[in-house]
N, CA, C and O atoms as a GROMACS GRO file, in nm:
protein
  228
    1MET      N    1   5.911  -3.773 -13.846
    1MET     CA    2   5.819  -3.607 -13.806
    1MET      C    3   5.985  -3.538 -13.800
    1MET      O    4   6.105  -3.566 -13.799
    2ALA      N    5   5.908  -3.456 -13.796
    2ALA     CA    6   6.026  -3.348 -13.782
    2ALA      C    7   6.027  -3.337 -13.650
    2ALA      O    8   5.956  -3.412 -13.583
    3GLY      N    9   6.138  -3.205 -13.569
    3GLY     CA   10   6.107  -3.228 -13.397
    3GLY      C   11   6.000  -3.101 -13.394
    3GLY      O   12   5.968  -3.035 -13.493
    4LYS      N   13   5.944  -3.077 -13.240
    4LYS     CA   14   5.878  -2.978 -13.293
    4LYS      C   15   5.961  -2.819 -13.283
    4LYS      O   16   6.076  -2.829 -13.240
    5LYS      N   17   5.920  -2.692 -13.313
    5LYS     CA   18   6.016  -2.577 -13.309
    5LYS      C   19   5.999  -2.472 -13.153
    5LYS      O   20   5.900  -2.414 -13.110
    6GLY      N   21   6.132  -2.477 -13.103
    6GLY     CA   22   6.070  -2.375 -12.984
    6GLY      C   23   6.080  -2.242 -13.021
    6GLY      O   24   6.111  -2.173 -13.118
    7PHE      N   25   6.034  -2.232 -12.880
    7PHE     CA   26   6.072  -1.968 -12.921
    7PHE      C   27   6.172  -2.002 -12.914
    7PHE      O   28   6.224  -2.102 -12.866
    8SER      N   29   6.231  -1.856 -13.003
    8SER     CA   30   6.301  -1.791 -12.996
    8SER      C   31   6.312  -1.683 -12.902
    8SER      O   32   6.210  -1.614 -12.896
    9PRO      N   33   6.453  -1.632 -12.791
    9PRO     CA   34   6.428  -1.590 -12.752
    9PRO      C   35   6.452  -1.423 -12.748
    9PRO      O   36   6.421  -1.323 -12.683
   10ASN      N   37   6.581  -1.499 -12.943
   10ASN     CA   38   6.632  -1.351 -13.003
   10ASN      C   39   6.468  -1.286 -13.049
   10ASN      O   40   6.479  -1.194 -13.130
   11VAL      N   41   6.331  -1.315 -13.013
   11VAL     CA   42   6.232  -1.199 -13.051
   11VAL      C   43   6.264  -1.060 -12.964
   11VAL      O   44   6.252  -0.946 -13.009
   12TYR      N   45   6.307  -1.095 -12.823
   12TYR     CA   46   6.277  -0.939 -12.729
   12TYR      C   47   6.396  -0.874 -12.767
   12TYR      O   48   6.397  -0.769 -12.702
   13LYS      N   49   6.504  -0.882 -12.843
   13LYS     CA   50   6.595  -0.759 -12.868
   13LYS      C   51   6.545  -0.642 -12.993
   13LYS      O   52   6.599  -0.537 -13.027
   14TYR      N   53   6.401  -0.716 -13.050
   14TYR     CA   54   6.358  -0.601 -13.097
   14TYR      C   55   6.192  -0.538 -13.044
   14TYR      O   56   6.115  -0.482 -13.121
   15TYR      N   57   6.180  -0.550 -12.974
   15TYR     CA   58   6.051  -0.549 -12.858
   15TYR      C   59   6.102  -0.484 -12.694
   15TYR      O   60   6.191  -0.518 -12.617
   16LYS      N   61   6.018  -0.401 -12.690
   16LYS     CA   62   6.093  -0.336 -12.502
   16LYS      C   63   5.935  -0.431 -12.494
   16LYS      O   64   5.845  -0.475 -12.565
   17ILE      N   65   5.961  -0.426 -12.415
   17ILE     CA   66   5.776  -0.468 -12.319
   17ILE      C   67   5.804  -0.400 -12.154
   17ILE      O   68   5.893  -0.406 -12.069
   18GLU      N   69   5.681  -0.339 -12.166
   18GLU     CA   70   5.618  -0.229 -12.008
   18GLU      C   71   5.477  -0.290 -12.004
   18GLU      O   72   5.373  -0.266 -12.066
   19GLY      N   73   5.520  -0.400 -11.884
   19GLY     CA   74   5.375  -0.389 -11.849
   19GLY      C   75   5.253  -0.438 -12.003
   19GLY      O   76   5.278  -0.499 -12.107
   20GLU      N   77   5.121  -0.375 -11.948
   20GLU     CA   78   5.115  -0.408 -12.101
   20GLU      C   79   5.116  -0.388 -12.285
   20GLU      O   80   5.055  -0.450 -12.373
   21LYS      N   81   5.256  -0.226 -12.292
   21LYS     CA   82   5.277  -0.240 -12.424
   21LYS      C   83   5.398  -0.248 -12.480
   21LYS      O   84   5.477  -0.169 -12.428
   22ALA      N   85   5.441  -0.308 -12.560
   22ALA     CA   86   5.570  -0.331 -12.628
   22ALA      C   87   5.594  -0.221 -12.741
   22ALA      O   88   5.503  -0.190 -12.818
   23THR      N   89   5.690  -0.178 -12.746
   23THR     CA   90   5.733  -0.092 -12.772
   23THR      C   91   5.866  -0.132 -12.869
   23THR      O   92   5.933  -0.220 -12.815
   24ARG      N   93   5.932  -0.081 -13.027
   24ARG     CA   94   5.927  -0.135 -13.094
   24ARG      C   95   6.092  -0.085 -13.072
   24ARG      O   96   6.109   0.032 -13.104
   25LEU      N   97   6.214  -0.157 -13.022
   25LEU     CA   98   6.344  -0.118 -13.067
   25LEU      C   99   6.441  -0.068 -13.194
   25LEU      O  100   6.551  -0.016 -13.181
   26ARG      N  101   6.393  -0.089 -13.285
   26ARG     CA  102   6.415  -0.090 -13.425
   26ARG      C  103   6.327  -0.004 -13.541
   26ARG      O  104   6.224   0.054 -13.506
   27LYS      N  105   6.352   0.000 -13.619
   27LYS     CA  106   6.334   0.057 -13.714
   27LYS      C  107   6.294   0.002 -13.797
   27LYS      O  108   6.366  -0.089 -13.840
   28ILE      N  109   6.161   0.024 -13.863
   28ILE     CA  110   6.099  -0.030 -13.989
   28ILE      C  111   6.150  -0.041 -14.099
   28ILE      O  112   6.133   0.060 -14.167
   29CYS      N  113   6.223  -0.146 -14.164
   29CYS     CA  114   6.184  -0.069 -14.276
   29CYS      C  115   6.108  -0.034 -14.404
   29CYS      O  116   6.028  -0.109 -14.461
   30SER      N  117   6.150   0.115 -14.447
   30SER     CA  118   5.986   0.180 -14.579
   30SER      C  119   5.988   0.043 -14.678
   30SER      O  120   5.883  -0.012 -14.711
   31ARG      N  121   6.032   0.027 -14.692
   31ARG     CA  122   6.036  -0.092 -14.857
   31ARG      C  123   5.992  -0.160 -14.841
   31ARG      O  124   5.903  -0.192 -14.920
   32CYS      N  125   6.027  -0.262 -14.689
   32CYS     CA  126   5.901  -0.414 -14.742
   32CYS      C  127   5.768  -0.415 -14.654
   32CYS      O  128   5.684  -0.504 -14.642
   33GLY      N  129   5.775  -0.311 -14.607
   33GLY     CA  130   5.691  -0.259 -14.488
   33GLY      C  131   5.735  -0.351 -14.338
   33GLY      O  132   5.839  -0.388 -14.285
   34LYS      N  133   5.576  -0.361 -14.310
   34LYS     CA  134   5.571  -0.414 -14.146
   34LYS      C  135   5.634  -0.505 -14.123
   34LYS      O  136   5.678  -0.534 -14.234
   35GLY      N  137   5.693  -0.613 -14.017
   35GLY     CA  138   5.767  -0.733 -13.992
   35GLY      C  139   5.899  -0.746 -13.988
   35GLY      O  140   5.969  -0.815 -13.914
   36VAL      N  141   5.948  -0.622 -14.138
   36VAL     CA  142   6.103  -0.695 -14.140
   36VAL      C  143   6.201  -0.527 -14.088
   36VAL      O  144   6.215  -0.418 -14.143
   37PHE      N  145   6.237  -0.574 -13.990
   37PHE     CA  146   6.331  -0.463 -13.896
   37PHE      C  147   6.485  -0.458 -13.954
   37PHE      O  148   6.562  -0.540 -14.005
   38MET      N  149   6.488  -0.345 -13.927
   38MET     CA  150   6.732  -0.292 -13.981
   38MET      C  151   6.760  -0.259 -13.884
   38MET      O  152   6.732  -0.197 -13.781
   39SER      N  153   6.874  -0.357 -13.978
   39SER     CA  154   6.985  -0.336 -13.864
   39SER      C  155   7.091  -0.272 -13.817
   39SER      O  156   7.193  -0.241 -13.879
   40GLU      N  157   7.067  -0.257 -13.720
   40GLU     CA  158   7.150  -0.130 -13.685
   40GLU      C  159   7.316  -0.123 -13.688
   40GLU      O  160   7.340  -0.178 -13.581
   41HIS      N  161   7.452  -0.087 -13.747
   41HIS     CA  162   7.552   0.012 -13.714
   41HIS      C  163   7.576   0.126 -13.705
   41HIS      O  164   7.510   0.229 -13.698
   42LYS      N  165   7.655   0.105 -13.705
   42LYS     CA  166   7.719   0.225 -13.619
   42LYS      C  167   7.712   0.330 -13.695
   42LYS      O  168   7.653   0.407 -13.620
   43ASP      N  169   7.732   0.392 -13.802
   43ASP     CA  170   7.721   0.505 -13.910
   43ASP      C  171   7.520   0.527 -13.999
   43ASP      O  172   7.465   0.629 -14.039
   44ARG      N  173   7.467   0.376 -13.997
   44ARG     CA  174   7.321   0.314 -14.064
   44ARG      C  175   7.252   0.230 -14.036
   44ARG      O  176   7.246   0.168 -13.930
   45HIS      N  177   7.211   0.223 -14.099
   45HIS     CA  178   7.065   0.115 -14.047
   45HIS      C  179   7.040   0.054 -14.218
   45HIS      O  180   6.994   0.108 -14.319
   46THR      N  181   7.098  -0.088 -14.188
   46THR     CA  182   6.993  -0.214 -14.285
   46THR      C  183   6.943  -0.293 -14.328
   46THR      O  184   7.002  -0.398 -14.302
   47CYS      N  185   6.822  -0.313 -14.412
   47CYS     CA  186   6.774  -0.450 -14.408
   47CYS      C  187   6.879  -0.544 -14.455
   47CYS      O  188   6.998  -0.531 -14.480
   48GLY      N  189   6.822  -0.611 -14.457
   48GLY     CA  190   6.898  -0.791 -14.475
   48GLY      C  191   6.813  -0.838 -14.606
   48GLY      O  192   6.859  -0.866 -14.717
   49LYS      N  193   6.669  -0.840 -14.561
   49LYS     CA  194   6.546  -0.767 -14.644
   49LYS      C  195   6.570  -0.833 -14.861
   49LYS      O  196   6.552  -0.936 -14.926
   50CYS      N  197   6.636  -0.645 -14.896
   50CYS     CA  198   6.607  -0.546 -14.957
   50CYS      C  199   6.769  -0.520 -14.950
   50CYS      O  200   6.842  -0.582 -15.027
   51SER      N  201   6.806  -0.453 -14.884
   51SER     CA  202   6.998  -0.464 -14.927
   51SER      C  203   6.935  -0.269 -14.882
   51SER      O  204   7.022  -0.184 -14.899
   52LEU      N  205   6.785  -0.215 -14.826
   52LEU     CA  206   6.817  -0.077 -14.871
   52LEU      C  207   6.889  -0.092 -14.735
   52LEU      O  208   6.878  -0.168 -14.639
   53THR      N  209   6.967   0.015 -14.767
   53THR     CA  210   7.028   0.143 -14.656
   53THR      C  211   7.048   0.279 -14.669
   53THR      O  212   7.071   0.358 -14.761
   54GLU      N  213   7.030   0.284 -14.522
   54GLU     CA  214   7.033   0.493 -14.490
   54GLU      C  215   7.159   0.514 -14.379
   54GLU      O  216   7.226   0.432 -14.316
   55PHE      N  217   7.159   0.596 -14.382
   55PHE     CA  218   7.260   0.660 -14.360
   55PHE      C  219   7.231   0.739 -14.246
   55PHE      O  220   7.144   0.824 -14.264
   56ASN      N  221   7.288   0.730 -14.121
   56ASN     CA  222   7.282   0.836 -14.018
   56ASN      C  223   7.359   0.994 -14.066
   56ASN      O  224   7.472   1.007 -14.113
   57GLN      N  225   7.294   1.063 -14.048
   57GLN     CA  226   7.414   1.180 -14.070
   57GLN      C  227   7.458   1.277 -13.926
   57GLN      O  228   7.544   1.364 -13.935
   0.00000   0.00000   0.00000
């Protein structure tokens, strides 16, 4: 049998937890929907799943 997967602490990069509330720190992809976050670059936001790119103005 495979070993039990542990909890990834990388989830804390996407949410900010304040008491009872959790707020998102990154944009959600408008094409893929909820659950898919866009990566933040210097001049753009990019979705790793569908390759949607939104440039900052």
